[in-house]
Structure formats: C-alpha cells, structure tokens
N, C-alpha and C positions, 0 to 999 in steps of 0.2 A: 461590648463592640457593637450595636446596634445603633446608639448614638454616637461612637466613632463614621460607620458605616456611612450616616446619616449627614452628617456634617461635611465628609467626605467628598458627597455627592452635591450637596447642596454650593460648596467651594467649588467645585467643577464647571456652576454655569456662569462662575467671573472670567471676562476676558483672561489669560494668561498675558503677565505683563514682564515673565523672566526672560532674560537673555538666553539666546539658543547655544551661545558660546561657551557656555555654562558645563553642557552635558555632551554627549556625542552628538555626530552628526555625519549625514550621508551623502554621497556625492557620486552622479554617475555625468560621465561628458560623454558627449560624442558617440554615444554607443550606436553603432550597427552590427545589426544579426544579421547573416544570409543561413539558409538553409541548405542543404544538397538533400531532390528526392531521388534520384537514381546513380547511377554511374556514369550516365551522358557528362560530357563536358562540355557541354554548351548553355545559351541563356537559358534554355526552357527546363532543366533540371535543377536550376538555384530557384531559391525563391525569397527575396527580402523581404525579413518580417520587421524589422525595426532600422530606420534611416536617420543615423546621425540625433539622436535623442538625448540630449542633454538635462537637467535638473538636480535639484537637493532635497532633500528632507532631514527638519530643525527637530531634537525635541520639542515635548509638551505641546504637537501639533499635530493632527492627522490629516492624512491627504487621500483624496478621492482621485481614484486612478480609473478613466470616464472613456469611453469610446463604442463604437459601434463590433459585431463579431468580426474577429479579423484582424482587429485595429494592431495588434499586439499588447495587451494589455500582459495577459498571462506571460508573454516572452518575455517581457519586461520584466513581469517578480521572478520567473526562473532566472532570468541573469543575474538578476540582485541578490538572488538566494543560492547561486551557484550551482543549480540544477539543469542547467542547457541541456539536451542530450549531445551526442559526440559527432553526428554529421549539420552538428551547426557551428561557426565559425563567429566568433564575436571580436570587433575591435572597438576600441575603446577605454576607461578608466573606470573603476569602481573603488571610493575610496572609504573607508569608515573611518572616523576619527585621526586620518593623518596615514594611515596603515593600509597601504596595497599588496597586502598579503593574502593570504589562504586566511577564510572567514571562518571559525567554528563556530558549533551551533549554540555556543552560550554567546554570539555576537547577535546570531541573525533566527528569527524562529519563522518558519512559513506555514498558516492555515491552507490546507488545499480545501478545494470544496467538498470532496468527501468525508464525512463522518464516520468513522470507521473507530468501531469498540467491540468489547465482548461482552453481547447482550444479555448475558445473566448477571452480569455485574449491578452493583448500584452506581449510583454518581460520584458519591464519596468514597467508596470501594475503589471505584477506577483511579481517581487522582490521589488516592493513597498511595496506591503501588506505583505508579508514574513519578511520584515522589519520592520513592525508595530506590527507584531503578535510576534516576536522575540528579537527585540531591545529592551535596558532599556527603561519604560518612562522615567526618568529622561533625555534623550537625547530628543533633542527638534525636529521639524518634519523638519527645514532646516540639522541638520545634520544628521539624516538618510536620506534624499534625498542625501546629499552629500556622505555617503556610499553606496548608491547604485551605483550613476552614478559613483565612482570611483569602483565600481565593475563591472559595465559593461565596462568599459575601459580596465581593467584588463583582461577581458575574452576574451575583443577583441568583443562584441554585441553591441557596440552604433549604428552600422549602421543597426540594426535589430531591436532596440528596441522598436519600434513603430508599427513593427508588431505582429498579432495576431498568436500564438503559435501554433494554429490548432489541431484536432482532427480526429475522423473518419469518418467526414462527410463536414468537414473544411479546406481547404487546407492552409498551416504554415510555417515554418520554417524548416529550414532543420534540418535533424539527429541531424548531428554535432552541429549543435547551439542550439539544444533542449539537448546535454548533455554538452556544456559549459554553457548552463543556472543553468542545476541542480547541477552542480559546484558552479555555483553562488550562488545559495540559500544557499549551506552548509557551505559557509566561506564570508556569512554576519556577522556571531558572532565572528570570527576570529578565529578558533579551534585552538588548540594547534596541535592537529594530525588531518590530512586528509586522511581517508581511501576511496578507490574507486577500487570498481569492475568492472574489463569488462570496463575502460571508451574508449576505443576503438572500442569496440564490434558495427559492423555492420556500420563502418563509413570509407569512402576514404583513402587512404595515404595521403592526404591532411589534412584532416578533422582532421586524427589520430594524426599527428604531430602537429598540432595547437594545440590540449586540449593537446597533454603534456607538449609542450613548454609552454603551458598559467600554466600548473601544474608545472613547475619548476620555474615557476615565484614566485609562490605561496610559494615553499620550498627556495627560497631566502628572502623571508620576513622574515624568523625564524619560519617556520612551517614544520613538519616533515609531509610526504607524502611520503606513501606508496600505490600501486595500480598495481592489478593482470593485467595481460598481456597477451595472449595467445601466438600470432606470431608476434611481432613487425617488421617494415622492420629496415635496418640499421640505416638510419636515425631517426629513434625514437627510438633505441636502444640506441643510443649515448647520448640522454640527459639524461639517468638516470647514477646516481650517486655509485648505488647499486644492486645487485642484489642476491635474493634469490629464487633459484630452488627447487622445490621440485618434489619427483618422490612416489607413493605409500605411502604419508605422511613421508617421512623419507628428510630429506634434502643431494640434491646431491651436492650445493654449495651456500656459504652464505660471500659475501666481495663485494669488488670493481668490477663494471663491466666489466671495461677493462681489469681486471685480468683473466675475467673467461675462456678468448681463453688460457690462458697460463695453467691454471688449466687442462683444458680438454687434452691441448696437451701434457703436462706431465702425465696425466694420460694414455695415448695411443691413444688417438682419438682426434687428430689435425683435427681442420678445416679446408677443403679446402678450394685452393685458388679460390674466385668470389665467394664464398659462405657466405651466410648472416648468421651472429654466430648465431642468436637465432634458425634460422631453422636447423642451425647443432645440437644445444642442444637437442631439443625437439625430432629431428631426435635419439639422442642415446637413451632417457628415455621413449619415448611414444611406447607400446604396439601396438599402432593402426596400427604401420609401418609393425609389424607382420604380418596381415590380407593380406595387401598388397605385403609383401613378398611371401607368400605363394601362389598367385593369380598369382605372377611373375614367380613363379618356374613350376608354373603346364605348365602355353601359354607356357615356353620357350622349356619344353620338346617337351608338341606338335611338336612346331615351326619348334625346331631345335635339337630335341632328347636330350637323358642324358650329352651329352659333351656339354652343353652350361654352361655358368658359370657365376655368379651374380656379381656383383660390390665387391669389399673385403670389405667392411664395414658392408654388408649384412653377413657375414660369424658367425659373433655373433649373436644371439637370444637378444632380448632387455632386457629379465632378467638378461645376461649376463653382458651385458653393464653395468647396471643400477649399479648390485650391484658392478662391479668394481668400478665404479665413487664415489657412495658411502663410500667403504671401504678406497679410497685414499682420501676421503674428512678427514675422522676421524682419518688420520693419517699425516695429511697437515699441512703446516703453517697457512693455514687460518683459521682454528679452534680452534687452538691455539693463533692467534691472536683475533679472537671473544671472547674464555675464559678469556682471560687478558683482555680486552675492559668491558665482563660483569663485572666484578669484581670488575675494576676500578670505573662503575656505580653504583652499590650496594651500596659502599664505600661512595660514596657521601654523605654529609648531606641531611636530608629530607629536604623538602620544605614544605611551611605552603600551605594545602588544596584552590583547588580554592575555589571561593564563589559558593554556590548551585545555581542549574537554576534556581528557582523561586525567588533567587534575581536578579538576570541577566535577567530576560525578563520584558515581558509588563505587567500591570495590567489585571486583568478579565476581567475589566469593557472596556477595550479600546480593548483586545483581542476580546472582542464579538459584540463590533460595527464595528473590522476590519472585522468578517468574516461574520456580516449581508450585508454591503456596497460590499465586494466581491461577493459574493453568490449572492446580488442581480444584482450585474453588470452582473453577469454571464448569470443570468437567464434570464435578460432583452435584453441582444445582442445574446443568443444563438436561432435562430428561432426557432429551433426545441425543446428546452426547454418546453414553455410553449405558445408560438404565436403560434406556427402550433397549438396545443391543443386545442386552445381558439375557430381558426376559427371552428374546427370540432366542439365543444360543441357549437356554435352559430351557424353551420351549421342543428346538430341535432335537437337544438331549434325550427328551421325554418322548418325543414321536419316533424319533430313530430305535430308541432304548425297547419301546415296548414294540415297534415292527419288526426289529430283530432279536427278542427276548429268546434270552434262551439258544443259543443259535446251534450247539453242541459241536461234536466231533466224527459223525455220520459223513458219506461221500458228498454228500450236497452240498454240505457246509464249508467244504473247502472253496466252492465257487462265491456262499454268501457272504462266507466272510470279506474275500474279497471286494465283494458289492457293498460289502457293509462299511468295509476303512473307506472305501471310494466315497461310496455317497457321506459320509460327516465328515471328511476334508475338506471334500468338493464345497458343501454346501458352506461350512466355516469360513470357508474364503470367500465365497460370494454375500456372506453377510456383512463383509468387512466395507463395503461399496457404501453401506448407511453412512460412514464416519465422512464421507468426500464432504459434507455441506457444511462441517464445522471445522474440518479441517483448512477448508476456505475462507472460512471465515478468520479463523488466526491467523492464517499467513497476508490476508487482509492488514490487520493489525499490525503484524510483523516489518510488515512492507514502511508501512507510513511510521512507525518505531525507528526502524534502521535508518531512514531518509533522515530523521530527525537526530541520528546519532545517539539513541537512549541505550544502544547495546548492538554487539557483536551478531553474525549470524550463527558461530558455534555455541554459543549460549541458550540461542532459541532450539537448534536443535536437538541439544542435549537437555534442556529444560522440559522439552514437550515429550522428550521419552521418558526421563526419572517420575513426572507427573502421571503419563497413562501409564508405568508399570503395573499399579498395582489394579487396575482397572480389566487391564488385558489377564493377567493373575488369576484374577477373582472371575472373569467368562470363563477362561481356561480350568483352572480347577473345578467351578460350578458344574458346566457342562460335562466335561471330562469322567466327572466322581460317577454322574447320575448315566451316562453312558457304559462305561467301564462296568458297572457292577448290575445294570439290566440287561446286558446282549450277553454278557457273562465269558469277557475276554481272560485270555491267558490269566490265570491264576497267580498271586506274589505281589507282595506288595513292589517289589522292584520293578515290574510290569505295570502296577497302576503308577506310580510314579513317571515312567521313561512316557506313557498314554499319555500324561498330562501335561509333561514337560514338552512334548512333542505339538501338543494341540498348541500352548501355547507360543514356541516358536512359531510355527505357523502362522499362527493370527497375527503374531508383534510382524514378521517380515510382509506380510500380505498387507498391515498396516501402514507399512513402511513403504511400499509399493505404491499405495493410495496416496500415501504425503508426495512422492514423486510425482504422482499425476498431477495434484492438485496443484503442484508450485509451477507447473509448466503450462495447463492448461488456463486459457482468460476467462471462464467463468463454471459457473453452475453444471449446467447440461453437458458441456464437452467432457466437462470431470468425469460426473457420472459414465457416459457413455464410454470414455477413452479408459477408463478403471477398469470397464467390464470385458473390453475386448482385451487389454492387457491381463486379466486374470484368466479367461478362457484361453487366452494364448498360451499361459504358465500350466493350465491344466492337459494340455495337449500332450507332453510327452509325459505323462505322468501315472502310467501303468493302465490308466483307466479303459484306454482303448486299445494299446497294443504295449507289448513288452517290449522293454527298453533296448534289449538286443537286435529285434528287428527293425527296428526305426531306421530309417536312410542315415546312413554317417556325415553326408554333409546336413547342416546347419541344424538337423532335427536331433540326430543324436548327437554330434559336434558341433556347437557347446550348448543346446538349448538344452540336452536331456541332464545337464550337471548346471545348467543357473535357473532352471526350474525348481522353486521352494518345495510346489506340490509334488514333483519324485520323488525329491528325499523323505519327505513328509510321510509320503503313502510306503515308499520304499523299509523306510527304516519299522513303521508301523507293522507291516508284512512278518516283518523279521520280529518282531517283541511279541508279535500272538503265536506265530506258527512253529519255531521253533521251539522243539521240547515237546511238542503234542504227536500225539498220532491218530490217523484219521484212519474211521471204516474201510476196506478196501470197494471196490465197485461189485466184484463177485464175493460172495460170500465163501468162507474158509480159505482165502488167500493173507496173506501176512500185512498186517497193517501199514497204510503208507506212513512214513514222517514226514514230518513239517518242512524241516531240511530238504527232502527229495522234492516236497509238492515247490516249495521255493526256486531250488536249482532249476527242473525240469518243466516247470507249467508256467511260471511268472520270469524264468530266466533271474534271477536275483540269486547271488553267490552266498551263500549261508555260513562261508567263512569270515568274510569281513563282517566285523561288530558292528548293531545294530547303533552302537553309540558314537562311530563314526560318521552316520548318516545323521544322528542329532547335532554334532559337530559341524559338519558341513552346514546344515540347516542355521546352525548360532553365526556360523560367518558369513552366511547371506543376511541375516538380519543383520549384522554390524555393517556389512556392504551396504546395505539398503539404507543406514543411517547417513552411512559416509557420501554415499551417492546424493541423498537428499540434503545435505549438507554441500556439496560442493553445487547442486543446481541453485539452492537459492542465491549462494555465492556470484556464481557465474553467470547465471542467465542473462540478467542484464548486461554482465561484460561480455558475452557474445554478440548481444545488441551492439555495446557500442564497439564494438572492432566491426562490424557490417558498416554502422553508421561514419565510422572513421574511415573506412574504404569509401565512402561515397562521400566524405567531404576531402579525402586527399585527389578525387578523380576530378573534381570540380574545383579547388580554390587554388591549386596553380598560376591561374594567372590573374586572380581577383585585383583590382584595383585598391590602391591606400585610400583613404579620404584626408580630407586636412581636420587638424582638431578645431576644436572652439577658441581654445585660447593659440593665437599662434604661435607664441614659442612658451617654455615650461618657464615658471615660473620660480621653480627649484631648481637648481643645475644637479641633478641627482640620475641615475641609472631608475629611482623609482619614480621619474616621472618623463617617462619616453613617450611620445608622441603617439604610439598606437601600442596596446595592450589588451592583452585577453586575460581573463582569468580562468587561464589554464592552470593555475595551483588549485583552483576550484575545484568540488569533484561534481563530475559530469561534463568538463569543459575540455576541449581541444586546443592545439598547438596556434598561437598566434598567425594571425594571416602573411603570407608573404609580403 
C-alpha cells in the first residue's frame, strides 16, 4: 500500500492532460445573491453579496477562490452547496453534469471552517464510524475498512490514526491533522464535487501546503475541488490550477492561476519582484489597506512633514484599483474564454441524475446501531462525561446518607425526612448541569453531520437516549442504594425499587431538559447559566418551599406544578417513604401519627393517589423531554428559516431581474430558464419575481 501511495503522489506531480469532459463538470452562470437584513422594504435593508458571478469547474483540477473579507467567497460556496439561508434570494443557474435539480450529498461535499469531532475517539475510529453511517449497506465491513485505510493514507493520517482527536479538556492531534480528518470524512463517499471553506485557516505554512497537496491528489482522482483561501504562500498558490478572485461580490479575475500575474500586469498593476503574487492580488482589491495607508500618511506627516511620499502603488485608492481591474476583466480574453467554455458545457448532453442519497446510504438500523456504539464509546471513554459525575453522585449519597443516618420515626423525623428528600433530589438535579459541555460537543458534531446528510434528527435523539441509559441507571442505583440503606428509609424491596426508579427518572428528565437547553443556546457559558436557571425554576413548585395546594393558582399551580419534574419526584418519594409508617406524637401519651395523615395535613398530599401515578407522570415527562428535544433540534433552524423568509418576502417584491450571461438559452427547455434559483436545494428560498 505504501508503494501504491508513493506512486500515486509522484503521478500527481505530472501535469494533468486528461479531458475534463470525461468526468463531472460544475457550472454557475450569472449568479446574483441578495440578503434581506430586516423587514423594511428599502435599499438599506438589502445587501448584495454576489453580483453576476459566472464560472465553471472541471475534474482533475483544483480551484482557488480568493478575495478579501466580505468579498463573497463563503456566499458562493454556500450557494454551490445549497446552504444559503432563507433570507437570501439567488438568481442564476447551477448545473452539475447537465442536471439542474436538487444536488444530494453524494454529489457535493462541503468542508466548513470548523473541525467538529468527538474528542475521545481516535482518528481511525472517527473515520470508521463515519463509513458505517454513510457507505451503502451492500458493502461488507472489510470493504468499508479498506476504504477507511485508503482514505487515511491519501490524507497522510496513518501515523496518527490511533491518537485521540482531543477536545477542550483532552489533548489530541494538531489543527492541521484535524483539518485533514475533516476532509477525510467528506471524501469517504467519493463525491463529485468537494467544496472547502478556508481549509488552511489557522495552520502553519507546512500544514497548509500538506492540506492543499492532499486536495490536489483528490482532484487528480477525477474530482472537482474548489476551496476558498485567504492569503496562500507562493508554494501553496502554485498548487492551484484555476483562480477565481472576487471583490465586493464581483469577479476580478477568473482563469488559470498561473495567468493571473499576466492579467494584473496588463491591467497596469504588475506584481513587484520578489513579492508573493497572492499578496499582491489582495493588496490591489482589499479596502482594509486603505485604513493602514491613512495611518501611514498621518504618521509620515508628523515625522517628516508634508513632503514625505508614499509608495507609488498607494497613489490610487482601492476602489479605483478594483474598478479598473473589474472593467479590464470584462473586456479581456479571459471572460471571452470563460463564456465560450460555459456555452460548450451547456451544450453537452444531460447526464442521468445520480441516485438519491437514501439509495447510497446505510440502513436505518445500521445507522442506529452505529450511533449507539459511537456514543457509548465516547461516554465511557471521556472521564468527564459520566464517570466524574458518577463519583459525585456517590459522594453525595455517602455524605447525605451519613448526615441523615438512621433518621428514625420520632416527631422531629417528620420534618427531617422531608428535608432529606428535598436535599437529595435537589442536589441530584443540580449535578446534571455538569453534562452541559459534553451535550454541546455532541450537538455540534450532530449539526455538522446532519447538514452533510449523514442521518436524521430522530436517530440522533434516540441513539443519545439509549446510549446514556446504562450510565444514568448506574448513577441512580449506585447512589440510591447507598442513600436508601444509610438513611434507613421505609424498609421493603418495593420501597427500595421505587426510590431508585424515581431517582433514575428524575435524573433522566433533568438530562433531557439540559439537552433542550444545550440545543437552544449558542455557547457553553450561556448553556450552563440557562440550565441552572431552568432547574431552579422547576424546583420552586416542588414542596421544598411551599405546599402545592397553597401555590397561587395562576401559573405556579396551573401549569407549573404539573410540569415540574422535581414536584412529581419529591411528592412520589414522600408517599413512598411515609405511607405505612407511624410517627411519635409531639405530646407523649397521645396516639401515634400515621404517615398518611402527615402527608395530607402537613404537606397537602393526597395519600389515596398511588405513588406509581407520580412515577408514571415522571416517566411521561421523560418521554416528553426527549420529544421536545427532537423537535428543537429539528425545528430550531426551521424557525429561523421562517423568520428569514419573512425578511425576504418583505424585501424582494420589486427586485429587478438581471440579464443572463447567455443572451438566449442554448437548449430549448424549461430546465434552462434565464433566471432560476436553487429553491429545490436545502435552505434556499423561492425564485426572484
């Protein structure tokens, strides 16, 4: 395999001579993207992100997408991948191999700037689980493992394959290796087009060169590779075949990368000797330099007076240079060649559409099994996920058990038992906040995989619950057993079983609530704060501070006392512990106090309603918490989608149409209309009116 890999890389050094028409091709024509920023229907509420961008990408070639910040690089990638938000309207055509319809995840893979993984897994394990989730069920396990090993070798990760990836508290592989692993995951399914947003961001020069070299290898396999890159070194830039330079949402240059220097020289902006060409390109079109120039001019006047002069390159403003370059490109041979090639690609016969993503993915049961296996491994391997909390649960059990040891049945024990139950359940609920960082990590990985079409929302929620079930059961029964026998609660196996089951349901519902919070909030600190607030809110109507019958009817009793899982847990435990017991009277010689009377007159609890109904209500809240969690992860972005659509509807009623690059359709069909959006793709809105 090493010889094969070595020969493969050496072959990459040769200039590719194969025809692009033998593989897939990607064309985007007259792409205009406008974003609505608010509900006002005026010019200030709309921002044009792209303006009439046209181009094409062919197999066996790697394209650099360059431009200053805000030039539209990420917007173009989002448009090609079908990930534009709903408040954005797009006109133009995007065609892959003759098909202008929904592009599934087998066609295009998108590597974002963030490298999101489960940090406790190794590089090889991460890739194997991804292969099990995404590769067809018809492939054998050995075939999938072979694909994994070949992918690891192709991206140069075989030496760190057994290393943990690492996360916020666990040291792991380097940033460059994480970036290559992100690419590995996306190329497992052999997509026709690979899009990458800043693949070298945050990497040193050596790591950047290795990443682009690996992407060049992928392109050599017949793939289309397009990646945005901010400021590559000359060595990295020389690896690219094509260059699309953007500024202010318009095309400054599109053509072969090696011809860009000639274009700038012909336009009157030659690249100085010994200067990196990409630096020169960005210097010409980036407005950020104007601020630096202004500061330099002020500094020069102060130090040297008004006679000081700046570099001749600074005599023109960036807007002047950018405008001249754009006009030069519009009248150059480069745009003529681009138009000619786009017309040739449009005239090619339409190829059969690729199979749907469902036909090429793993089965539902296989995905569920894989997700449970992966999540269980992560939970068991990451010490902070459950093991550390388990230790604290046991310590709480020992501490509370020794503090309330042999609580007895005297008159003072009536109040003490209530305080004991409240302390136990309140502390168990609060300890669940410790899982928030790990919930957020899993949710981030899930969002990346869902956008990539790996699996659905319900699968993630179900697998998360099933994989966490053994750990929650272990925490509840270990701490519950210690507490039950040290405190000397109401004796009997049924009472012990109820106590542990009640504790389990309480912890599980609390975790479900924490997951909902983690799915809503944007970061860790807000997640911890919001979860703590929600849990305190749930504990207020829970018999710890006031009897349920004495709560104000509006809001606190109806509906909060019925929605509070802490109220059902503590109320059920009161019944479990006190019904059947007799307590010493306050005045010696008087009849003993029955536990049923204590519940009714002291705590306002009806002892005739079985404690198992309280447990059933708690179990129902457990199911509801997971259903709500599933709905949140499924509809959170959809709610944002409808808000963005509202912005778009208010802003694009009178948006003017643009003329296409091709004056007349070359093929007479509805498929080749002048203006068309990717509305059929995920995340895109309706066509421009």
